[in-house]
C-alpha positions as CSV (number, residue, x, y, z in Angstrom):
1,M,53.2,160.1,-89.3
2,L,53.9,156.6,-88.1
3,I,54.2,156.4,-84.3
4,R,56.7,153.7,-83.2
5,N,56.9,154.7,-79.6
6,W,53.6,155.8,-78.1
7,S,55.2,157.2,-74.9
8,D,56.8,159.9,-77.0
9,L,53.5,161.0,-78.7
10,K,53.0,164.0,-76.4
11,Y,56.5,165.3,-77.3
12,E,55.8,164.8,-81.0
13,I,52.6,166.8,-80.7
14,A,54.3,169.5,-78.7
15,D,57.1,169.8,-81.2
16,K,54.6,170.1,-84.1
17,L,52.5,172.8,-82.3
18,F,55.2,174.8,-80.4
19,G,58.4,174.0,-82.3
20,K,59.4,177.6,-83.0
21,E,58.5,178.8,-79.5
22,L,60.5,175.9,-77.9
23,D,63.5,176.7,-80.1
24,E,63.4,180.4,-79.2
25,A,63.1,179.6,-75.5
26,Y,66.2,177.3,-75.8
27,K,68.2,180.0,-77.5
28,Q,67.1,182.6,-74.9
29,G,68.2,180.2,-72.1
30,I,71.6,179.8,-73.7
31,R,72.0,183.6,-74.1
32,I,71.0,184.3,-70.5
33,G,73.1,181.5,-69.2
34,A,76.2,182.8,-71.0
35,E,75.6,186.3,-69.7
36,F,75.1,185.1,-66.1
37,A,78.2,182.9,-66.2
38,T,80.3,185.8,-67.6
39,R,79.1,188.3,-65.0
40,Q,79.6,185.8,-62.2
41,L,83.1,185.0,-63.2
42,S,84.0,188.6,-63.7
43,F,82.6,189.5,-60.3
44,E,84.5,186.7,-58.6
45,V,87.8,187.5,-60.2
46,N,87.5,191.2,-59.5
47,L,86.6,190.4,-55.9
48,K,90.1,189.0,-55.4
49,R,91.7,192.2,-56.7
50,N,92.7,193.6,-53.3
51,L,94.2,190.4,-51.9
52,K,97.9,190.0,-51.2
53,L,99.2,187.4,-53.7
54,T,102.6,185.9,-54.4
55,K,104.3,186.6,-57.6
56,T,103.1,183.4,-59.2
57,E,99.5,183.9,-57.9
58,L,99.5,187.4,-59.2
59,R,100.7,186.2,-62.6
60,G,97.9,183.7,-62.8
61,Y,95.4,186.2,-61.6
62,N,96.4,188.7,-64.3
63,H,96.0,185.9,-66.9
64,A,92.5,185.2,-65.6
65,I,91.5,188.9,-65.8
66,A,93.0,189.0,-69.4
67,A,91.0,185.9,-70.4
68,I,87.7,187.4,-69.1
69,D,88.4,190.7,-70.8
70,R,89.2,188.9,-74.0
71,T,86.0,186.8,-74.0
72,K,83.6,189.5,-72.9
73,P,83.2,191.1,-76.4
74,E,82.7,187.7,-78.0
75,I,80.0,186.7,-75.5
76,A,78.4,190.1,-75.9
77,S,78.3,189.8,-79.7
78,K,76.9,186.3,-79.6
79,T,74.3,186.9,-76.9
80,G,73.4,190.5,-77.8
81,R,74.0,191.6,-74.2
82,T,76.5,194.1,-72.9
83,L,78.6,192.9,-70.0
């Protein structure tokens, strides 16, 4: 292994020693982030359910709910979490 940039040596060593663990931690972060974002969006959209909306706002609101409902199964299958 030829080191060209000595300031990156610690990262090279960490990658060699803990590569699998770092990859798994990254994947776990992506899964948890997707789950959190979906739950937060779903909560915020459902929070607006009892508001008085104009016909146009109601139409957009219904599209937002449909989009969230459509993406929940995909996110659940990719992250392994139920939403």
